[in-house]
Every structure is written in C-alpha cells, then in structure tokens.
C-alpha positions, 0 to 999 in steps of 0.5 A: 465900097464896102460897109461893115457893121465895124471896121477894125484897122490894122491885123496886128496883135490888138487887130487880131484880138478884136476881129477874133472876138468880135467875130464870135456874134455872128450878127455882127459884120467885121471887116478887118484891113490891114497894109500887109500881107499873109505871111510867107517868110519861114524865118517869121516863124523860128524864135532865133531869127528874130533879130534878122526880120528887120528891114525886110518887105515886111517892116516899116522901117521907121527910123528915129531922127537924130538924138541928142540924149545918144550920140546924135544916132538915128536909131531903127524903128522896125514895125510889122507891116504883116498879118500879125503885125510886130508880133512877127517881129518881136523877140517873144517874152512875155511879160505881163508888168508890175501891178502899179503899172496899171494902178497908174493907169486905173488912176489915169482914167478914173477907171477900175477897168485898166487896174491889175484886178481889172486887167487879169480875167483879161490876162487869162482869157488870152492864154494858155499856159504851159504850167497849166491853169491857176488864179493867175494863169488861163489854161485855155485861151488862143495865145499859148505862153511857154515857160521854158526850163531844160532848154533854157542856154548853160550861160542864162542858168549861170545868170540867173545863178548869179543873180540869188548869189547876189541876193535877188529874189528868186521868183520863177514865173514874171506873171505869177505876182512878185515882179521883182526878182530872177526867172526865166522869159515867158515866151510865145513859143509852142513846139520850137516855133513862134505864135504870133498873135494871127496865129492865136487869134486870127487865123483859126476863125478865118473861115466865119462867115460875119469876118472879112480880111482884106490885105495890102490896103492902104489907108489914106484918111478917115471919112467923117461927117460932122462930128461922127467917123463914119468910114476910110479912104483907102487904096486897094490894088493901086484903086481908091475905095471907101471902106464904110462902118457903124463903129471903127476900132483903130489898131494901126499901132503907137506909130500909124494910129497917130498918124492916121488921125493927123493926115485926117485932119486931128492933131496939133493945129500947127503941125497940122498946118506946117505938114499941108494938113486943114485941121478938122480938130486941134488935138495937141496930144496927138502924137506926143507922149510918145515914149519906150524902153531902152536897152544898154547894148551891152556888158559884153563878156569874151566866153571860157569856151564856146557857147551854144547855140540858144534853143530858145530866142537868145535872150532866154531871161530877164532879172527886175530889180529895185535900183537901190536895193536889189534883193528888195522883193516889193514894190514896182522895179526901177531897172532890169537885166536880161541876158543874151546868149549871144554877143549883143551890140549896138551899131557903133559897135564890132560884135564878137564872133557868135558862139564866142560872147555873151550879153547882160543887157541894161535898161530904166523899166519907167522912163521918163522922157517923153518925145513927139510922133509928127506927120510931115506930109498929107501922103502915106509917103511922107516920112513920120518925125518920130522923136523919142527924146531917149536920155533927156531927162536925168532921173534915165541916165542915172537910172541907165548907169545904175542898171550898167552898173549892175549887169556888171556886177552879175557880170562878175560874179562868182557863178558865171566865173566857168564862162567869163574869161574878160569883159570886151564892153564897156571894157573894164577901165570904163569906170567914171561917170563921163566914160559910162556915159558915153558908153551909154550914149553909143549903146542903147538900142530900142526894146521896141516898146513905144507906145503912149502917142493916143493916151487914154486918160479921165482929163480933157486933154487925153486924145482917148477917153476910158473906154477907148472913144476919141474925145470930141468924135463918135463911132472911133476907137483907139485899141493898141498901144498907142493908148498906153498912158505910162509904160509897163515895166516890162514888153508891152505885148502881154498889156495890149493883149489885155487892153484890146480882150477888155475893150471887146468884152465891154463891146455891146456896151458902145454905140 
C-alpha cells in the first residue's frame, strides 16, 4: 500500500503537466501512475513517422462500433499507452482554437477561467515559442512551439498561395489572434524531433524527491469511503495493490477516464447494470457528449513531378475558413482545410505511391454529432463500446460537403497549376450531392480529437463542476480532454495543456 498527498492517474499530456506543476511544492508527495511504459521506440521522436505509430504496443488501439454515417465503417481510434500519452502519437500541430470556442466553455461553466482571456496565461505559461515572448506567446515555458518557414514543402507553399489568391486572409500564426486564414502549422518540434508533453514537462523533473512515477500500472477501479474517493485498486507486476491519496486527479483521457468511473459504479445505471457493474451513483452523462473532429481523406492530386519528402510532419498548413465566405476574417471558422505533402486516404481507397501525389484534407470545425462511450463489463479486458455517431446531423453533412467543395476550389487554383496533374479523389466527375455524400462516407477519418465524456458545467447533470471536481463526490478531479464541453476549432492538445495548467495554478485552493 502506498499513500500520497496527490495521486495522478495517467502520465499523458494533462498528467505530465500536473506532475510537474504540483511537485513544485516540496510539501506535497505526488504519485503519478501510468498503464504504459517509458518510450523506447525511436520512431516516436521522428516527426515524419507519426502516421505509422498506431497499432504498435504502446497504442490502446481502440475501435469504434460500425458507423451508420460512414458506410458502416469501423474507425480506428489510436490513443497513447505510454508515458507522454497521445502526445507521443499525434501529428504535433499546436492550435489553441478560436476565442469563441472558450467563450462557450465559460458560458457552460459560469466561470471566466475557461474563457480565452482566462486561459491565456496558461497558454503562455506552457510554451516556449520560436518567435519569442509577446502579449500572446510565452518564451520560456516547457513546451517548444515552433513556427516553421524555410522547411515548408513547396507544394504546401503553393497551396497557401492558392488560398491567398482565393481571398483567404493571411494570418501567419494560428495562435496570434484571428484564426480564419492562411498560416503554416505551429508544431511541437525541437531540432527536428517531436517534443511530447512528457519530454517537455515530466522528464526534466523526474528527479524531484517528492515525485514518484509508477509505470505498468493497471487501474481497476476507484476506492470510495462514502462520498469520498480515497484511492485506487490497481495491479502492478501482476499483483493487486491499493494506492491512497488525499486528492486524486484523473487524467486518463476522453476514453479511459469515463471508463474508470463506470467500472467504479459511477455512470448511467442501466448501462452499468447491463455490464454487470453495481451502480453506486447514477450519472447519466458519464460517457455521453462524445464527439470528435473528422477529416475527409482526401482530395488527392497526382503531381506533375515528384513531391519532395516533408521536412516536418507531412501536414504542414491548416486553413480555417468561414464556410459561406472564405474571405471573412472574423468569427469562429466553420470548416478547415489542410495540405499534406503526401497521399492521404482512408482505408477504403488505394493510396498512390509516396512522392507521386499530395492531398488537401477538409473537415468541420464544430460538429454537432454527439455519441456515447459505454462500458461493456467490469474487467479491464472488456472493450469499450465507442459510438461517436459520425455525420449523424445534417449540419455536419452539409458542412462536410462545403469543406470538400472549398478544398477542390483551392486545389484547382492557378497557384497549384505547376504541381497539379489531375484530381485522383474524389475524381473530377464526382459532382452530384449523392456522389459527394457517398465519397464522404467512405473517405472520412478521425482527426484524433475525442472529447466531452466527463463534461464540465454549471448544471447539475454535468459530470464535473467548474473546478473540475466530480459532482457528488469529494477528493476526485478530472483533468483531461474528457471535461471539454464542446470541441475547439482545431487540434485539442494545446487546450488540454491549458486546462491542466489552469487547474494546477488554482490547486492550493482545492480541498
């Protein structure tokens, strides 16, 4: 039996932040537990290798149920089972989101800490921006945020020029203010190598005497004493062990965090009963509100000449747009395009040879489709039922069509004429709404941004309150992507770090 002042469950992005920040207080004894191990695969550090990392031993390798909106397809959902979590697997793009994204969080919680203005100190505190410190950027934080220039692919430069020729605003930096417009992707890359959240926050401080990292820990369920969560029942080296703490921070992510709550008897009563789990607290929203970004993979073009290998991570520029007027600079974007200096397709299509083609991805920034994550049994081996309900609303289908239409407008722009030979997918003759819908159903893939399954809010049905404390219980906080009530416009990793930074900054006030 081990006892801590604070026990952090999950050494992914949020867990790494909390371990680093909370252990700055030498009077706190911090335990950090992780199901996976330390990274040993050298491919993780190579930015260009990220598409090949899924289904390796450090990937939880989740799968969705067949999706009616995507031609009955089952979608892989890779998640990191490793110190650093999914920041060891993702594509390294660092986009905070639009201010309106966070205004929705502040409204949902009634707490200005979750507005953009409230989160800005955390965004700045987290980063060491290659452009230096400013009113919007941090210059000395743990995480390297690199805004590239000379390394950009010539195809990506042409794509950006095509956007500018279409009248899309030039913004230069997704994180400097307006989001609608053309910019290279800011990347969590330093000296040509990936910087995971663990690289940034955790590895430099593992020697602190008040911090203990335990890897290979399988957490079965929470231990409760009445309405107080006091610890976890875990398995270490095949042996059961109880770990106790005055305060517990659940940072296992949008899938594993609600699953642990449900295995512990906290969740929808009927679903728990069906899974053979005794219900301690009927919490219908645990596992609900599941949503994710989709990308259409993709609008693929055969190149006139060889496309040089990416010097970064293939997907080098996202373009956020107002769907009706792509030249509009203000307001939150509706759709996003992204140029990949490589062929990028779903499993339903045969990809052209690397170097022979490039892709313009497209997607919807604020999907309204909402699904559910469900526990299927009391044991860790029982796979979760993951149903994101992709493309289940007309809003999402309409904007997915429009996003692809804009991708093709940009793709056929004069600025790309030196590179474009012909459109391979969906193919120049695919034009009717029915044909487009059929292509979208077969082409969309996850953008790897699942959120929402333990949403924060001020209403009684929300899973956690504005302070991220589990409603109805003492001693447990949820700090990860699961608390996000509505998804940001782009990749969610920057926001997850800011959530954890903000929580840590106010931790002394929590009892």
